[in-house]
C-alpha positions in Angstrom: -24.3 7.9 9.4 -24.1 11.2 7.5 -27.1 12.2 5.3 -25.8 13.1 1.9 -28.1 14.3 -0.9 -27.5 15.4 -4.5 -26.6 19.1 -5.3 -29.5 21.2 -6.7 -29.9 24.7 -7.9 -31.6 25.6 -4.7 -28.4 24.8 -2.8 -26.5 27.8 -4.1 -27.1 30.1 -1.1 -26.3 27.3 1.4 -23.1 26.2 -0.4 -21.9 29.7 -0.9 -22.5 30.5 2.7 -19.9 27.9 3.7 -17.5 28.5 0.8 -17.0 32.1 1.6 -15.6 31.0 5.0 -12.7 29.3 3.2 -10.2 31.2 1.1 -9.3 28.6 -1.5 -7.9 28.6 -5.0 -9.3 25.1 -5.9 -11.6 24.5 -8.7 -14.1 22.2 -7.0 -14.9 24.5 -4.2 -17.5 26.4 -6.3 -21.2 25.9 -6.4 -21.2 26.3 -10.2 -18.7 23.4 -10.5 -20.6 21.2 -8.0 -23.8 21.7 -9.8 -22.7 21.4 -13.5 -20.6 18.3 -12.7 -23.1 16.7 -10.3 -24.2 14.1 -12.8 -20.6 13.4 -13.9 -19.0 12.8 -10.5 -22.1 12.2 -8.4 -21.4 15.3 -6.2 -23.5 15.2 -3.0 -23.4 17.3 0.1 -24.1 17.0 3.8 -23.9 19.3 6.8 -22.3 18.2 10.0 -21.2 20.1 13.1 -21.0 23.5 11.3 -19.1 22.0 8.3 -20.2 21.4 4.7 -19.2 17.9 3.5 -18.9 17.1 -0.3 -18.7 13.6 -1.5 -18.2 12.1 -5.0 -18.5 8.5 -6.3 -15.8 7.7 -8.8 -14.6 4.3 -10.1 -16.5 2.5 -7.4 -15.0 4.6 -4.6 -16.7 7.1 -2.3 -14.4 10.1 -2.2 -14.6 13.0 0.2 -13.4 16.5 -0.4 -11.6 18.3 2.5 -14.5 19.6 4.6 -15.4 23.4 4.7 -16.0 25.2 8.0 -14.2 27.0 10.8 -15.2 24.9 13.8 -13.4 21.9 15.4 -12.5 19.6 12.5 -11.9 16.4 14.6 -15.6 15.3 15.0 -16.2 16.0 11.3 -13.2 13.9 10.2 -14.2 11.1 12.5 -17.8 11.3 11.1 -16.5 11.0 7.6 -14.4 8.0 8.5 -17.4 6.3 10.2 -19.6 7.0 7.1 -17.0 5.3 4.9 -17.0 2.2 7.1 -20.8 2.1 6.9 -20.5 2.2 3.1 -18.0 -0.6 3.3 -15.2 1.2 1.5 -11.8 2.5 2.5 -11.9 6.2 3.5 -10.4 8.5 0.9 -10.2 12.3 1.4 -9.0 14.5 -1.4 -8.4 18.1 -2.6 -6.0 18.5 0.4 -3.7 21.3 0.0 -0.3 21.4 1.8 -2.0 23.7 4.4 -4.8 21.2 4.9 -2.3 18.4 5.2 -0.5 20.3 8.1 -3.9 20.7 9.9 -4.8 17.0 9.6 -1.4 15.9 10.7 -1.6 18.2 13.8 -5.1 17.2 14.7 -4.7 13.4 14.1 -1.0 12.6 14.1 -0.1 9.4 12.3 -3.8 8.7 11.5 -3.4 9.3 7.6 -1.0 8.8 4.9 -0.8 11.5 2.3 -0.3 10.7 -1.4 0.5 13.5 -3.9 -2.2 13.4 -6.7 -0.3 14.9 -9.6 -3.2 14.4 -12.0 -5.3 16.7 -9.9 -2.8 19.5 -9.6 -4.5 22.6 -10.7 -3.0 25.2 -13.1 -3.2 28.9 -12.0 -2.0 31.7 -14.2 -1.6 35.4 -13.8 -4.6 36.9 -15.5 -2.5 39.8 -16.8 -0.1 37.4 -18.6 -3.1 35.5 -20.2 -4.6 38.8 -21.3 -1.5 40.3 -22.8 0.5 37.1 -23.7 3.6 39.1 -22.8 7.1 37.6 -22.3 9.4 35.4 -24.2 7.8 32.1 -22.9 4.4 33.1 -24.5 5.9 34.2 -27.9 4.5 31.1 -29.6 1.0 32.1 -28.4 1.4 35.6 -29.8 2.4 34.0 -33.1 -0.9 32.1 -33.2 -2.7 35.4 -32.6 -0.8 37.1 -35.3 -1.7 34.2 -37.7 -5.5 34.7 -36.9 -5.3 38.4 -37.4 -3.6 38.1 -40.8 -5.7 35.3 -42.2 -9.3 35.7 -40.9 -11.8 38.4 -39.9 -12.6 37.8 -36.3 -14.8 39.0 -33.4 -15.6 38.1 -29.8 -19.2 37.9 -28.5 -20.7 37.1 -25.2 -22.9 34.1 -25.3 -26.6 35.5 -25.5 -30.0 34.1 -26.2 -29.4 35.3 -29.8 -26.4 33.2 -30.5 -26.6 30.4 -28.0 -28.1 28.1 -30.7 -25.0 28.6 -32.8 -22.8 27.8 -29.7 -24.7 24.6 -29.1 -24.3 23.6 -32.7 -20.6 24.3 -32.5 -20.3 22.2 -29.3 -22.2 19.3 -30.9 -20.1 19.3 -34.0 -16.9 19.5 -31.9 -18.1 16.5 -29.9 -18.9 14.6 -33.0 -15.5 15.3 -34.5 -13.7 13.8 -31.5 -16.2 11.0 -31.0 -14.7 10.2 -27.6 -15.3 7.1 -25.6 -17.5 7.5 -22.4 -14.4 7.3 -20.2 -12.5 10.2 -21.8 -12.0 13.5 -20.1 -13.5 15.2 -23.1 -16.6 13.1 -23.1 -17.1 13.7 -19.3 -16.6 17.5 -19.7 -19.2 17.6 -22.5 -21.9 16.3 -20.1 -21.2 19.3 -17.9 -21.2 21.8 -20.8 -24.5 20.5 -22.0 -25.9 21.2 -18.6 -24.6 24.8 -18.8 -26.6 25.2 -22.0 -29.6 23.5 -20.4 -29.6 25.8 -17.4 -28.3 28.9 -19.3 -31.1 31.2 -18.1 -30.8 30.0 -14.5 -27.2 30.3 -13.9 -25.6 33.7 -14.5 -22.1 32.5 -15.8 -19.7 34.4 -18.1 -19.9 32.8 -21.6 -18.1 33.9 -24.7 -17.6 32.8 -28.3 -15.3 33.8 -31.2 -16.2 34.0 -34.8 -13.7 33.5 -37.6 -14.9 34.7 -41.0 -18.4 34.8 -39.5 -18.6 31.2 -38.1 -18.4 30.3 -34.4 -15.0 28.8 -33.9 -14.6 28.6 -30.1 -16.6 28.8 -26.9 -15.6 29.4 -23.3 -17.5 29.6 -20.0 -16.1 31.0 -16.7 -17.1 32.4 -13.3 -15.4 34.1 -10.4 -14.4 31.7 -7.5 -13.6 34.6 -5.1 -12.0 38.1 -5.2 -8.7 36.6 -6.2 -9.3 33.7 -8.5 -11.4 33.4 -11.7 -12.4 29.9 -13.0 -12.3 28.8 -16.6 -15.0 26.1 -16.6 -15.0 25.2 -20.2 -13.0 26.0 -23.3 -13.5 24.5 -26.8 -12.2 25.7 -30.2 -12.1 24.5 -33.7 -9.5 22.0 -35.0 -9.8 23.7 -38.4 -8.6 27.2 -37.6 -5.1 27.6 -36.3 -5.0 29.9 -33.3 -8.6 29.5 -32.4 -7.8 28.1 -28.9 -5.3 30.9 -28.2 -7.8 33.6 -29.3 -10.8 32.4 -27.2 -8.5 32.0 -24.2 -7.1 35.5 -24.5 -10.5 37.1 -25.2 -12.3 35.5 -22.3 -9.7 36.8 -20.0 -9.8 40.3 -21.4 -13.5 40.5 -21.2 -14.2 38.8 -17.8 -11.1 38.1 -15.7 -8.8 41.1 -15.7 -9.9 42.1 -12.2 -8.6 38.9 -10.7 -5.1 38.0 -9.9 -5.3 34.4 -11.0 -7.2 32.3 -13.5 -7.6 28.6 -12.5 -7.8 26.3 -15.6 -8.3 23.2 -13.5 -6.3 20.0 -13.6 -5.1 17.9 -16.6 -6.5 14.5 -15.4 -3.3 12.8 -16.5 -4.0 13.5 -20.2 -0.5 14.1 -21.6 -1.5 16.3 -24.5 -3.6 18.4 -22.1 -0.8 18.6 -19.7 1.6 19.9 -22.4 -1.0 22.5 -23.4 -1.4 23.8 -19.9 2.2 23.8 -19.2 2.8 25.8 -22.4 1.0 28.8 -20.9 3.7 29.0 -18.2 1.5 28.6 -15.0 2.3 30.9 -12.1 1.2 28.2 -9.6 0.9 24.5 -10.0 -1.4 23.8 -7.0 -0.3 20.7 -5.2 -3.0 18.5 -3.7 -3.0 15.2 -1.8 -5.2 12.2 -1.2 -5.4 11.1 2.4 -6.0 7.5 3.3 -5.9 5.7 6.6 -2.4 4.8 7.7 -1.6 1.2 8.6 -1.8 1.0 12.4 
């Protein structure tokens, strides 16, 4: 049976040594994501046969991510299946891109059935488009920016020890306003952002906030995934000020992500309003992913 353990801060070098072997655009293949969401999705890791294995426990199901490593994949996949049987649960492997799917079908033909997981499709945008909001499709976003500039004095600031208290207070007020139930995507995300604040001095992430008429009205946190992709980890803005979401989005990209081709803004989790918001920014890539389950023999 594989030996999984929780992700800790001290695992950064180990995890990154594996992740740099795999060119990916997927959100979860990041040490920062695995650590900050470790208590939300029970992320755990194990090493086996020169592969890094990542497992979550969600809704009573042990769920594996596609393994990371360059060596023979068959023994690792078999070990993952055996581990599932020992846990007395049906094997489920997720975060499978179309390229991963082809590999699994070639190595183990007929072994798995692959199910498109639309709620986990990830939204990738051209960073230049987010920084400039150019083009007819993004005219409504430019209108929001124009409204902010005409009606408020505004500024962007990096999150620093001097203003982090105000950012925490904004986040707490935002959370109180929405008063989400513990199953909601917003409530789950807030657990992770609270860990960002808790470990602020131990995790060098890019954080920014906007002020409208002197008050913090939006916060965002991001980090590079690799040389091509920048991750937007969190983004929250005021429900009071029109255009605050558009402004914090644009300013974060301008300050931190212009050197990257794409910005990954994660999935929508099946939340219809969030899906509409993400689609309204005209994604360059809607990254398809699959779940793999054992096929009936």
